[in-house]
N, C-alpha and C positions, 0 to 999 in steps of 0.2 A: 735280677734285676729289681730285686729288693736294695742292695746297694745304692744301685743307681738311681732308681727311687727315693730313695733317702738325700741322695746327692742335690736333684733337683728338688727336692721339697725345702733344703740348706738354701737353695741360690735362687729361690722362685720371687725374693724378692726384687732382685738383678734383673728379671726377665720382663721386659716391656711388649707393648702389643702398639703398635705404629698408630700414630692419628693423624689425623688432615694437617700438612705442611712441616710433619716430619721428614730428615731428609735418609734416605736408603741409597746407599751406594752398593749395590749388590750383584752389579756388572762390570767391576775393575776395582780392584788392590790397589790402596791407600798409598804403598809405596812401590809398589810396578805394576806393568800390567798384564799381568793375572788375570782371567777370568775364570766362570764357570766351565767355559770349555777348554781351557788351558789343563794338564796333568796335577794331577790332586785336588782339582776344582775350588772353587773359593768359599770360603768361611765367612760369612755373617755373624757380628757380636750381636748379640740378644739385646744388649742394652742400650749401645750406643746406633747401633744398624751401620757398622764402618765397615767396610770386606778387606780381607788379607787373604794374600795366598799361602801357599803351604809353606814358604819359604819364612814369612813373619808371621804369623798366626801365633805361636809359641811366644815372640816378643812381646805382642800384645797378651798376651796373658800373664805374662812375669811380670810386665810396668804395670798394670791395673788391675790384675787377680780377677776379672773375669773367667768365667768358666762355663761361661754355655755359648755353646757357635751352630748358626745354623749352616748346614755344610751343603752347598749348591753343588750337581753337576750337570753338565749336558754334555750331548751327543747328537751329533748331527743325524736328522731322521734321512733312510733309504727312501731317494725320490723313486716314488715310481712313475712311469710313462700314462700319459691321457691319451685319449684319441684325439684329443685337442692340439697335438703338439707335435715338435714334428720328430720327435724320437731322440730328444737330448737328455730324456732320462731327467728332468725338469717336472716340475706338477705345471700346469699353467696358471698364468696372472693375470691379474683382472687387471686390463690397461686402464692406467690412468685418464680420467676425460676434462680435468684441469689441471693448467700450470700452478699448480701448488702444492706444499707439503704440511702434512699434520688435518687436512682439511678431507673430506669425503670428497671422494672421485681424484683425489690429489695420488701422488706420488707414493707408496708405502716404502716406508726406512724400515723395514720388518722382513727385509729378504729372505733370512735364514728360516728353518724351521729344525725346531729342537724336543728331542725328548729329555725333561729336566729330571733330576732325580733330588730327594731333598731327606737330610734328617740332621738331629741333633747330636754334637760331640762335645761331650765333657773334657775341659780338661784338666789336671797335665798329663792322667791316663789315655787318652782319647776314647773314651767310651763312650759308645753310638746306640741312639735311641730312634727308632724309626716311627712312622706314623702308626705302625700297629702295633708297636711294643705300650703306646702309652693307653689301648686301650684295655690293660693289665695295671693300670695305676691309680693311685686315689683319684678322685673327683676335684680336689682342687689343684691335683698338679696336671693332670688331661687337661683343664679347663683351659688354666691359664698358657700351657706350653703350645695345647693344640691353634690357642688366638695369635699366639705370637706369629708360631709359624707359617700358618695361614694368611696374617695380615701382611707378613714379609713376604708371601709372595703372590698376595693381590696388588700390594705397595707397588707406583711406576719407580722406579728407579733413577737417580738424578740425570744420570747418564742418559736415560732413555726419555727422561722429560724436555734435554737440553736438544735432542738431538730431533724431536718430535716439534720444537717451538713452531707455531702456524703460521705459514709467509703463504700469501697468495700472491700470484704470479698478476693475476686480473683485476687485481683492481685499477678502475679507470678514474683520472676526475674530468671532471664537466670541463670540457674547452670554451677559452675565454673569446674565440670567437662565435659561437653556437647562436647565442642570443641577437645579434644584430650584425650578423652572416649575409653579405650582398651578395644577392641572386640573380643574374641578367637575364634578361626578356628576350631572349636571342632566338626564342621559339623554335628551342631545341629538344627533342622530346628520345628517350632511351626505351626499345622497345625490352622484350620481358626477356630476350635469350637473342644468341647471335652476335655477342658482343666479340670486337677485335680491336686493337690497339691503333689509331689515326695513323700511326707514324712508322710501326714495322709489320703490320698484322698480327702479331701472336694474339693469341685465344685464349691465353690463360693468365694470373696474376694482374688482374685488369681494374685498377683504379677510376670512379667514375669523379671530376672535380666537382665538387657542388657549388659552385660560385659558377662555371660556363657549361657546365655538364660535357667537356669534353672528356674521353675516356681512351686513357692510355697505360703504357704496363710499367710494372712497378721497377723497385730496383733491383739490382741483379745481386744473388748472394755468394759467402764469400767460396763457394766450390764451383762459382761460372754460370748456377743454373737461376730460377726468378725470372728476371726482365729485364729491359734495355735503359733502365733508368729515366724514360719518357716523360714519366708523371712526375718526377724530381725535376726535371728541366724546366716540364710545364709552370711550375710552382718558380722556379729559377727566374722565368721570365713574365711572369703575370703577378706572382705576389698571392695567389689566389690560396688560402691556406689550407682549407679541407677537403679529404676526396673520403669516400667510402668505396670498398672493396667489393667489386660485383661479384654475385655470386656466392655472398656470404647473406647478403637480405633476408631476413625471415619476419615473421610476424613480431618476435623478439627483439628483433635489432639487427645488428649489422658493426662489421670491422668498421670502424672512421682513424683516420691518421690527420696529424695537425703537423704539418711540414714546419710551420714558425712555431709552433713549441715541441717539434720533434719528439712525439711520442703518441702513444693509441692513446685515443679519447673518448669520452660520450660525448652524444649531442643529440639535447631531451628534444630537440626539434627535427629530428630528421625522418619522422612523419613527412611532415609539411617541404623538410627540404627535397625529400625525395618527388614527394606529389610533383612540386614545381617542373621536374623534365617528367612526368608521365608515367612515374614508378607508383604503384600500389604496394605499398610495404605489405600490406595485410595477405593479399595472394602471391606473394614470391616464396621461391622453396630453396633450399641451400644445396650449393650444386660444387662449390668448392669449400677446402681447409681453410679454417678462420687460421689468422695470425698465430693466435694460442695453438691450437692444434699443430699447427706447423714448429713452435718449437718445443712442443712435446716429442714430438718425433725426432728432431734436432736430438735433444736430453737423451732419447732412448737410443741412439746411433754415438753416443759417443766413444763408448769402448771400439766403435766399429771406425769413427774417426782417428782414432789414437794408430787403430793397426795399418790405416790407409798411410797414415802420417810415416811411418817406419818400414812401409813396403821397399821391397828391392835391397833390405839390411840384414844380416844375421846378428842375431842378438844371444846372446850369452848371457846366461842366469846367473847372477852374482849373489854371494850370499856372507856373510861371516861377521866381524867386530867392523862399525863404521858403516858398515852395508846398509842398513835397517831402513826401509819404507816406511812413509808415513801416511793413514789414510788419509784421501780428502772427506772428510766430515759434512762435505755440500757447498762448505765455502770458505775451507779452514785452508786454502793455497798459498794464498800470502803467508797465514801463521808456520805450516808446512816449512815453505820454502827459507823466511827466515830462521826458524829455528834448527834448521839442516846446517845452513852457511853459519851459522853460528858455533854451534858445535864442531867446527872442523878447526876455529881459533883454540890454539892452547890456554889462551887464559880463562875462557869459559870449560873448556875440558877440566885443567886442575881446581876451579874453583869450586867444583859442585863432586864431578863423577870418585875421584878419590877417596873424599870426604863424605860420601855419602850414608855413611854408617852412622858415624859422629851426627851426619843433620838429623838424620832418622830419630836417634837416642835424643835427641834435644827437641825432637816436635813438639809440639803444644797435644794437645787433646785431642783435636780433631786436623790432622795432617792434612785432607783435602781441603783445608783454609791457608796452608801454610806455602808462601811463595820461596821459600829456600828447599823446601820437601819435595816440590814437584817440581822446580829446574834440576834439581838432584835425580829424579824418578824417570823425567826426560831424556835427559844426560847419556843415564846407566841403558835406559833405553833404546837410544840408538846407536851408542858405542860399542855396547858389549856383546854384541851378535845376538842373545840371546833369544830376539826374537828375529833373528834371518839365518833361517836353517833351509838345506835343503829340503825339496818335496820327499816326503815317504809316505806310503799309502799310510802304514799302521799307525805314524807318529799325528795325533789329533789335535796337536797345535797347530798344524801345516795345512794352510785352506787351498783346499786344492779349485777349488773356483774360481782362487782369483790369483794365480801366479805361483811362484816358487817361494816366496814367503810369508808367515801371517805379517811381517808389520806390526807397527804402533798405532792405537786411535787415540789422539790428544785430547781426549773429551774433557776427563777432567782437569786440565792444564789451562785448554780453553776458557772453561769458564771461569775458573779462577783468571786470567791474565784478564779478561776480559770484564768481568764483574762491576758493575758499576757504569762502564761506560757506553755514553749513547749510540757507538758505533761498532764495535768489537761484541759487543756482548749482544748482538743479532745475528741471525742469518743471512744479512745480505752481504754481498763483495765487498772485502776490504782493500784498501792501496799495503802494499809489502812495506814503502818507504816510513808509513804514518805510525804504523804497526811498530816496523823496528825502534823508532822513535820513543812511541809509548813502554816497548816492554825496558829500554836501556833508561827512561825516565824509572819506572821499578825496581830496576837494578839499581839505582841510585839511593832509592828509597831503603832497600832492604842491604846497601853492603856500607853505612856510615863508621862503620870498624872492621879492621880487616881488607883481606882483598878487593877489589873491585874489577871487576875482568871490564866493567865498559870503558874504563879508561885507556882503553886498547884502543880505542875510537876518537879519546877527545884530544883535540888541538887547538891552539889558540890563533887566532883570524884576526889578523891587525887591518884598520884602515885608517890609511891618509891621507889627508884635506889638504890642499894645498891652495890657499889666498893667491888667484893670478894680480892679484893688485901689488899686494904687497909681500907676496914669496913668502908667509910665515907660511906654517905647519901645523897642523893638528893632529894627535894620533890617538887611535882608541883603538883597544884590545877585546875580544868577546871569547865566549867558549864555542865551541860546534863539533860534530861528531860526523856533520856530513857535509860535502863538498856537490854542489847543485848547480854543474857545468850547462851553459849555455849553447845551442846549437844554432850557429852562425851559417845560416843557411845561404848566403852569399860565397861561402867559400866551397861550397859543392866542387866534387873534383871532374863531376858529368856536367855540369852546368850548360856547355852545347845541346843536350840530349835533352833536360829538361826544360829548354825555350824549346824546341823543338817541338814536344810531348805538348807543351803548352798553347802555340800557336795550333797545332793538329786538331788540341782542344775544343780553341774558340770557333775553327772551321764546321766542326763538325755539329757545335750546337746550332751554329747559324744553318745548319743542313739538315738537320734532324736526324743524322743517322744515329748507329748504336755508339759509344763513347768505347773506344779501348781503355786498354789496362795504362794506368801512367806508372812511369820508371820512377824509381825508389829514387833519393839525392843522397850520393856517396858523400858522406861528410868526414874528413879528418881527426882522430881525436885529439891531435895534434891545434888543431882548428877551437876545438873547443876549451882548449886549455890556454891560450892565446886571447880567447876571446874574454875567459874569465881576469885575466891580466890584465888588460884595454882597459886604461886612465877612464874612468866618467866623468864628461862635465855636467857641475851643475852650475845653472845658469842664472839661479835667484839666489846666491849664498850669502847671507848675512856675516860680511867680516866683523867682527871684533877689531882685527886692527885697523881700518880704514872708517868703521861704526859706519858702514854702509850697506849695500846689496851690492853684491859684482859675482864673478865667473870665478869659478873655483874647480879644481879636478880632484877626486878622490879612486882612488889606486886600492886594490886589495890584495893581500898576502897573507900567506903562512907564518906566522909569528914561530911556532912548533910543530912538528909535522907528529902524527899519529903513529902506529906500530901497526897497523889495520887502516886504508885510507876506504871508505865507503864514497862511491858516487853515484849521483843521481844527474842521470842528463836530461836535461827540463825540454822533454818530446813534447808538452804541451803550451801553447801560446795564447793570445784574444786576437778575434780578428776586430775589423772595423765598428762590429756591430755589440762588439765584449762577449760574444760567443765561443766560449771556450774548444778549442779546435788540438788535435795531436798531430803534430807533424810526423810525414813519412818518410823517417829516412834511415839509412843503415851507416852503425860507425864502426870501424873495426879498433877495438881497444889493443895495444900494445900486450904483452909480456911484460916488459920494461919501462918502466916510466922515471923520468928523467922529472923533477920539480923543483932543481937548484933554483932555476929561476925566476922561481915563487915565493922565495925565501925574503921574509922582510927583514929589513936591514936596519930599522929602525932611525932616530934622529941624526942627522949626518950631522958633523963637524961645520960647523960656523951658521948650521941653518936657525933659524928663529922659529918660537912656538907661536901661537896667537895667543892674545892675552885673553886670561879667562873672564872675560865680561860678559854677561846676559847682553840680549838685544833689548831693545826698547820697547814697552809695553806696547799692545795696541790699543790699549784704552785705559783711560785715567779714574782711579778708582772714585770720583766724585762726581762721573760722567755716567748716565741712565745707559743701559745697554740697549741697544734695537738693532732689527732686524735679527741675523741668524750671528753676527760674526763682527762686533764693534760698532762704535759711537761711529765711525765713518763711513756705515755701510746704512740700508734705511727702508722701509717697508719692502720698496719695489727691487731694490739695489743690495744683493749680498756679498757683494765684493770686497776683500781684502786689500786695505790701501795701507802704506806706510803713514805713521805715525807722525813722520818727521815731513812729512809735505802731502798733505790728502788731497794735490792734484797728481802725484806719481799714479802711474801706468801702474793697474793689477798685477804683481807677480805670478807668477808661473806655478803652482804648487802642482810635486808631485803625485798624480790623480790614484796610482796605485799606492802608494805609500798613505795615504788617507784612505783609501778602503780597506784596506789590511787593519786598519786602528778601527773604524768603524765597524768589520767585523768581529773584532774583539770585546765587543760590548761599548766601547764610548762612543760619543755623539760626536756628530758634526762639527759642532763648533769647536771643541778641544781638540780632535783632529788634524783639523784645519792650523787649528794655532801651532799646535807640539810640529808639524814639518814647517810651518814657516817660521820661529823659534828656533829650530835647528838648522836650518838653514838649506832645507832638501836634502839631507845627509842619510836619509835609510832609514829604516822599521824603527832598528832599534834604539837610535837616539830618538827618534820621535816618540815611541813607548817610552823611555825614560823619563824626559820630559813630560807628556802627562801626566803620567803616573804622579812624580813630583808636585804637581799643580792639580792636583783631583780634589781637592778642597776649595780650589776657585770656580768649579763648576759642580752643576747638579747631571748628573751621568742619566743616558736614557733610557727612559722609565721607572724612574724613580722619585722624579719631582710629585706625584700623586700616589707614591706609597706611604702607607703610616709604618709610622717606626715601631719596633718590637718590644716589646716589654717581656720582661721573663717570666709573664701568665700566657705571654700568648704562645701560640703551637706556629711550629716551622714547617715549612713542606718534607713534607718526606723524601721527598725525590732528591732534594735539594741536601739534606744530609748524607744520603746517599752517595751521592756523585764524591762529596768532601769526603767520607769515610772510606769508598771506594781509592781514595788515592793515598790512604795509608794513617791517616789521624783518627781519631777514638771518634766516639759519638759524640762524647763531652764536649773534645777541642771542636769539634764541627760546629757543636747546636751555641757554643760560646764564638766563634768567631761570626757565624751567620748573626748574632742577637746584636754581635757590636758591628758588623758592616753593613746590614739592611736597608739605613736609610738612605744609602749612597750607592751602592755596590750593588752591579745585576751578580747574581749567579754566575753566569758563565765566563764573564769578566776576572772573576775571581779564580775559578779553578783556572783559566786561560795564563793567568797571567803567574799560579803558584806552582804548576805545571811548568811553566817557562825558565823561573827563577831557581827551581830546584832541582834541572839541568847544569846551572850556572855556577851554583853552591856559595850564595850568600850568606852572610848571617840573618838569624831568625829576624831582627827588626828591620832589617833592611828589605824582606822581602813583605813586611806586612805595612810598614811605614807610609805608603802612599795610603791607605784604608784606616790609618787612626784616625778616630771622629773623638776621642775619649784619652784621658789616661790609661796605658797599660791594655788597651782595648785587643793587644797581641799574646798578652797571655795563654790564652787558647791554643798559641801555635807553639809553646816553647819547645815543644821537642820535634822539630824540623831540625 
C-alpha cells in the first residue's frame, strides 16, 4: 500500500475535483457504447472526466499519460415484490401526474435501480484503491482523492443532464378569443351533472361550447373510442371557437380547447364565461379525466400499443452484425431512423467503420466533441453486432427487461449533432427529412478533403424556362439531395370511392349523425413522378427577349442521377385558409424505378437562349420610395406596377415564393421585387436575386439596430449558433461584427447553410453581406 500511496502522491496534481459546469462523462465511453453496466465497467479519467470502456482506457493512458481513473461498475438490483404490485417482481412506481419530463410529478427517466461500486485504478499496472484503502494513506492524498471520487459520484453526467432536460407538455397559451368572446343570450342553463351529447346521447367526453352553451361529444380517438366528433362539427357549422370539457371543471380551472387555434388554451375569463350558462366554477368537482391525464395514460400504454400492432404475427428475435437496435431517447425516433438507413449505404459504412481506429487515434483531446469520432462510433455500434446479442441470463450486457438485445442509446451523438441547433438540441419531436439535410450539411463541412459519403445523394437539377412568345430558353442548374414529389390527388385510382365517401360525409354533416371513417386515396407512384415532370406555366414571366411580360413554361429534370435517391412525398399542403393539412394517401412505391424520362437533355440543336438582360428597374434612383413597393404605389395602394406603363394591371406574383423568402428574414419589399425581377421562376432564382441586391435594401429589423463596434458585445446565442455550424468563435465574432448593421442572424445562418450545401467558393457565399472591403475574412476557412 505504501507503493500505491507514493504513486497517488506523485499524480496528485493531475487529480481534479469536479466543479459546477464541468462535463462529466460517467455513463458512456467516448469511443464505444460501453457503460458502467457493461462487462468491465467504465473508467472515468480523474483529470478530464472523460469515460472509457475497458477496451479504450489503455489507449487514453498511453496517449495522455494520465494514470488515475475512477472505475465504476453497476449491477441491477434484485427487484422485490411489493403488496402494491401484481407480482411482476418490479417495485411499485410512482405514477406521473404531469405530462412532463424532469419536473416534479412528471415522467421518471430513472427507470432502473443499480448497485454501484467505485474504486481508483492506477495505470499502467491497474493497481486498485478502494475507499477503505484511502483511510490508511496520508491526509493530503486521502483528502484530494476522496473529494474527487465523491464529486464524480455526485456530479450529473452529461448524458443524464441531456436526458432530463425539462419539458412541460402542460404549458398552454392564453386564447386570443378569451378576452372578447361572444356569448349568446339564449337562456341556456347547464345543470351541474347529468350531461349528454345533444346529438348522440353520449355521456362521456362532453364539451360545452362557450358561445352558445351547446353540449356535444368530443373527437373520436385513433382506437375508435372517445366521441363522435359532434363538438367539432358544431364549430365547423358555427365558427364558435372555444369549448370547455365538462367533468374537468374545478375551482382551479378546466380543460378549454380552441378549435380555431387547434390547441388546448387558457381562458382567464373562464369563471365569467361559465357563469353565463349557470355554472358556478367554485362548487364544481372533477368527474372525468383531463386531456393531460388521458395523454399520460396513452404514453404509459405505448408498449401495449406496440404489442397490439404486432398481434397475430410470430416475431423472431434477430441479433448480430447490422441488426443492432437504437433506443428512443424520448424524441429521437427521427434521428434513429435516419442513421440506421444511412449506415446501410456502403459509402457511409466504408467512410467511418473500417477507419475507426485511425479516426480514434487522430481524435482531439475531447473526442466527445469530434464529429468524425462520434459518427465512427455510431457506425461501429450499429454494424458490429457487439451490442446485438442473444439473451443470456448471466450476461450483464443483455437487457432482459427490454427485449433480446441491449441496443445502443445515441445520447452523445445526439448531443453533438444537435448542439446549437434551435430544434435538434431540444426534446421536441422533429422531422426526419429536415434532420437528414442537417446531417448531410455537417458531413459536407467535415469532409472537405477525402471521401465524402454524402455525394451518394448529390445530384444536379436542371430547370428549363421557355418564353412562349419568342420560344427562346433559359437553363439553370442547382445541387440537391432530396427529390420532393407532389401528390396529384386527381390521379387517385379509387376516385369513385372517394367521391361517394365525400357525398356521404356531406349527408352526415347535414343530419348530425356520427361520421364514418373515410377511405384513403390510392395514388400510383408513377403519377407522382409524372406530376414532377409536368411543365409549370409562368403567367407573369418577364422575357429578356421581348423586353416585356409574357407567358413561359418551366420544366424540371435531372441533370445527373445520384447513387442513392432520397424521395420525400409532399403529403402536406395548404388549405384555402393557409392552414397546413396532411394528405391521407397511400402510395405504393415500386421496387424498380425508371427515371430515364426525367433526364435533362440540355440545350437542343437550333434552340436559342434568352439574352442575359436584366429587367427594367422598379424605381428610378432620383425618385423617393413611397408605400412599400416603389414610386408607382402610394400610401393606400402598395401594388407593384410595371415601370414601362404606369397603367398596367398588377402582375401576379407567386405568393408561396414571396412567403418562403420572408421566412428567411428578407423584408417584404425585397421579396416581392425578387420574385418580379426573376419572372416567377422559383425560390432559388429569387433568393439569388435578392442576395445580390442586399445593399439596395434595409433588412427587416435592422433599420433601427445600432452598428456594432469592436468594443460592443455580441449576443452569446448568436455566436453559439454560428460556432455550431463549424466556424471558430473568432470567425463568428468577426463575421457578426461585419454584418450586424444589415443582416439578421437567422438570414445569415440560413444562407450559409444553404450555400455550403451547394459548394461555392468563400467569396460567393459572403459577397451579398459585404458592406466594407474584406468583411468576409472571418469565413476564409469555409
